[in-house]
N, C-alpha and C positions, 0 to 999 in steps of 0.2 A: 952261406950261400953266395956263389959268384956273382960279381956285379956284372951288370949289362954294359957291354962296351959304349963309350959315347957315340961312336960313329953309328951304331946300330940304333940308339936312341933318337939320334937326329933323323936317320932315314925313316924310321917309323913315325916320327912326329910329322915329317914333311909329307909322308904318304896320307896320314890323316887330315892334314891341311888340303892336300889336293883332293882327296875324296870329299871334302865339305865343299869346295869349290864346284866339283863336278856334279855333286847332288843338287847344289843350289841352281846352278845354270843349265844343267842338263835334265832336272827331273822336277825339282819344286817349282821354279818360275814357269817352265812351259805347262805344268799341270794347272797352275793358278791363273795364268795369263793367256791362254790360248783362245779365249773368247772376248778379250778386251781389244776393241777396235783400234786402239791407238798404241798397243804395245808392239814391240818387235816380234813378240811371239804369237800374235794373231794369226790364227790358222785361216788365212784369206780364202784359200781353195775349198775349204769346207763351210764357212760361215758367211762370207761376204754377200753372196747372192740373196740367201734367205734373210740376213739382217736388212739388206736393202730393200727387199720387197715388203717387210715388215714395216720398215720406216714410212714407206710410201703409204701403206694402208692406214697407218696411225695418223698421218698427216692428212689423208683423205678424209678419215672420220672426224678429226678436229675441224677440218674446213667446213664440212657439211653441218656439224653442230654449230659452228660459228654463223653460218649462214641462217640457220634456224633461229638463232639467238637474236641476231641483228633484225631478221624479218619480224619478229615478235616484239622487238623492244619498242616501248612508247616513243614516238618522235617528239622531239623538242625543238621546233622550228625558231622559237626565240633564242635558245642557246645557240643554235648554228649560225644564227644571223647576227647575233650579238658582237658588238666590239670587243676585242680582247683588251684587258687592262693593260695600260701602258707600263713597261719596264717590269715584267713579271721576272720573279728570280730565276726561273727555268721555263723554256718554251721547247716542247718536243715537237719536232716536224717530220712527218713520215712522209717519204717521197715514194710515189707509186705510179705504176704503169701497167698496161694490159699485157698479160703474158698468155699467149694463145693456148700453149701446151699445158699450163698450169691452172687453167680456169676452174676445174672441179676442186682444186685444193685450197682455193680462196685465201691465200696467203695474208693478204691485207686484213681480211676479217678476223683471221686467227689472231694476228698481231694486235690488232685494235680491240679485241675483246680481252686479251690479257692485260694490255695498257690500261683499258677502262677498270678492270678488276683491281690493279695495283693502285691506280688513282682513288678508287673508292676505300682503300684501306689506310689513306693518309689522315683522316680525321677532317676536322672542321677547316683547317688551312690546307689548300691544295698543294700537292707535291710540284705540280707543273700545270702549264696550260698546254693544250694540244691542237695542231692543225694538220690538214693533210695537204699535200702538194701532188696534185695529179698532172702528170706530164704526157699522158696519153694524147695522141694527135691523130688527125686524119678521120677516116670512117669508123675506126675501131673505138668503141666507147668503153671505158672502164666501168663495167657494171657495178663491181664493188664499191668504187669511190662515189657513185651515184647512190647506192643504197646508205652509205655512211654520211652523206651531206645533209641527212635530217638530223643528226647528232653532232656533227663537228663542222667547224669552219673548213672549207675546201679552197685552196688556192689552184687556179688553173692557168695555163699559158693562154695568152689571147689567140684567136683563130687568125692566124696569118701564114702566109705562104714561107716556109722555112728552107734554107739552102739544103741540097742533098749532100750529106756527109755520111762517113761510115758510122756503125752503130757505137763505137767507143767515144767518138767525138760528140755524137749526139747524146749519149749518156751524160758525158761531162758537161755539155752546155745546159742540159735539163737540171743537173745538180747545181749548177751555178745560179740558175734562175731560181731555184727554191731556196738557196742560201740567202740571196738578196731580198727576195719577197718576204720570207719569213722574218727576217730581221727588220725590215721597214714596217711590216704590219704592227710590230709590238714593241721594238727595239728592247729585247730581252737582255738581262743582265748576263744570262748564260743560254746558249743554244745546244740542243742535241738534235741530231739529224740521224733519223733510223731509215734504212731500206725497208721495203714493204715485206722482206722475208726475214726480218731480224726480230725474233720474239724475245721481249724482255724477261729475264728471269726474276724470281721472287725477290731477291735483294736490290733490284735495280735502282729504286730511288734512295734507298738507305746508303748504299755505297756511292751514289752521285753526290749526297750531301756530304759525305765524308771527305770525297775528293776535292770538293770546292771548298772545303774548309782548310785544306793544306795550302802552304805557300806556293808550292810549285804551280799550281792551276792558274795564278794570275800570270805567271811567266810563260805559259804554254800557248802555242798557236792552236793546237788541238791535242786531244787525248783520245787514242783510239780505245774502244770499249769491246773490241772483238779482234781476236786473232785465230786463224784456223787450227784446230787442235792438232791436225797432222804436222804443223810447222812449229809446235811448240817444244821440240826435244832439246835437251841439253847439247847435243852434238851439232853445233850451229856456228856460224861465224860471228854471231853477236858477242862481244867480249863479256858483258854482264852475266850471260848465261854460263860461260866457262867459269867464271868467278863464282857463281852460285853453286855450279857443280862441284868445284873443289871445296868450297866451304862446307857442303853437305857431306862430301867424303871426309873431311878430316873431322867434322863434328861426329858422324856415325862411327868412323874407326876409333875414335877416342873413347865413345861410350862402349864399344865393343871390346876394347882392351880393358876397361874397367870392369866390365861384366866378367870376363876371362880371368881377371885377377881374383874375383870373389868366387867364381863358379866355372869349373872348366870340366865337365864330365868326360869329355872326349879326349882329354889329355893333349890338347893342341899346344905346340911349343911356341906360344906367342907370349911375349912379355913386353912390358912399356919400353920401347925404344924407337928411334926414328925409322929404322927399317920396317919393323913390324907395324908401326903406324901407317907408313906408306902403303904396305901391303893390304892392310884392312880398309884404307881410305880407297884404294882401287877397287876393291871388293864391293863396298857400298856404292861407290860410283857407277860401276858396271850394273849392279842390281837396279838402281834408280833409273838409269837409262834404258835398260831393257824393259823394265816394268811400264815405263812411260811416265814422263815428266807431267803430262796433263792430269793423271791421276793423283799426283802428289800435290798439285797446285789446289785441287779441290779442298784440301783440308784448309786453306785459307778462307773458305766461306763461313767459318765458324764466327768471324766477327768482320764487320767493314773496316776495322783498323788494321786487320791483317792482309788485306789487298795489296799486292805489289805494284809499284810504279817504275816503270824503266823506260829507256829511250825507244821511241817509236820504231817499228820494223816496217817494211815496205808495203806488205800485204795486210790488210784489205780494208774497205770503207764501209761495211754495213751499219756500223753504229759509231758515231763520231760525237765528242763533246768539243764545243767551241767556247771557251771562256771569254766573257766580255764581248767586245766587238770583233774578235778575231774572225768570225766567219766572213767579214767583209774583205779581210786581207786574203783569206783563203780564196775567195771568190776571184779576186784580182789576179792572184799567183795562177789559178787554173785558166783564166782567160788569156794567159800569155802563152799557154801550152796547147799543143795539137795532139789530140790522142789518136791512137791506133792500136791494132792488136800487138801486144807486147809492150805498150806504153799507155795503159788505161789511166784513169784519173788518180788511182792510187799511186802509181808510180810517178806521174807527173807532179803530184803534190809532195811526195817524198823528195824527190830530186830539187824540187823548188826550195824546199826548207833547207836542204843542205847546202845549197848555193846561197842562201840569204843570211847575211851576217846577223847575229843576234837572235835569230828564230830558233826556238826549242819546240819539240813535239815528244809525246810521251804515250805509252801503252800501259794499260792496266790488266793485271792477271789475278785471278782466272777471268773468263770473259763475263760480261754482264747481260749478253744476250746469246740466244741459240739460233744458228743460221739453219732456218727450215727450208729454204729454197732448194728443190732439186733440179729446177728448171731455169735457166739463165734467161735475162731479157736482151742479152747482147752476143751470146755465143750459141752456136749450133748445140741443139740438145739431143742426147742419146735417146734411142727408143726405150731403154731401161736404165735410168740413172742409178748410179752405184754411191754408197757412202764414201767410199774412197775413190 
C-alpha cells in the first residue's frame, strides 16, 4: 500500500485542527453561552430587555415580601435602643437613603431581611453587630429605615442646614459621616459598610471570617467585597488578571496535550512541544475569555479558602471591609477630596490610596454581595433600567 505523503498528512492534520477551533468558537460556545449575561456571546438584542424586565419583577416581589416580613416581625424596642457591645469583632453598617424611583422595591428591607437570616444562622455567638445609617435629609423621610428602627439601632445625621453641593459630593459626605459615627459607636475591631442595595450572599460571613484570618487583612486600608461582573474579564489592564489568564492557558493547554497523548480520536497532529503547547494555551485562553471570567470565578464558592484576593480596582464601593481602625483613615482621605461626576467617592479613594506611601487595598473574588439596585441615588435613572 502506498504511503501518504508527509505534506498531505500535515495539511489534513492542520485542517482538522482548524475545524476544531471553528466548531468550538463558531458553534459550541455560541450555542452554550448565548443566554449568559456576562459572556461575549450573549445575544443582547434577543434577551436583554426580557431579562431586565424579569429581574425588575423579581426584585419587586422580593421587596414586597420583605415589606410584609418586617411589618409582621415582632418589634424589639429594647434591642433597638440597647447600647452595642464595645469592640465587637465585626460591625456591619448599612448606609441608606430614600430613592424615590425605587420605593416599591424596598432595597433596604430586602438587604436587612437577608442579613438578619444570615445572622440567625451564626449560632449562639453572633457573627456581627448591625446598625443602620440613615442619611436621608429634608422633607423626604426614609420610610423603610423608620420601619426597621424597631429592630436595629439607627444612626441619623443631625437636623441641620447643609451646604448645597452636587449629588456625588453629598454622597461622599454622607458616607464619611457613617464611617465615623459607626466607628465611634462601638469601636469595632473590623467594620463592614454596605450600601442599601448590596445584598449579602449566603457565604458572606464565612468568607469574611476567612479573610480576616489572613495576614494581608491587617495591612489593608480596605478590602472591596464587590466588583461589577461586566468588569471582571481577563482582557483588562490589571496585570494580575493577565497573569491569571496566562496561567490558566498554560494549565489547560498542558492538560489537553496530556489528554491527546492518551486519546486522540480525531487524529489531531498535536504532540508535547512548545509550539503546540502555546497553540492549545491560546485556545484555552480564548475560550475562557469568551465564556466569561465571571462564570469561572463562581467555582471558587466551593470553599472560603478558595476566594482570591488581589489588588483593588477603582470601581466600586457597595460593600467594603475596613480592618482595624482603617475606616477613620479612609474618612480622612475622603475629606480631602471633592467629588463630582467622573470623580465619585470610589475614584477619589482609589487615587488617594495610590498617592499615599505604604497604604494597600485589595479586592476579593468572587463577589460577596449581589448589587440589586436598578435605580441610582446620585445619577439620573432611565425609565426602564437594563441589566447591562
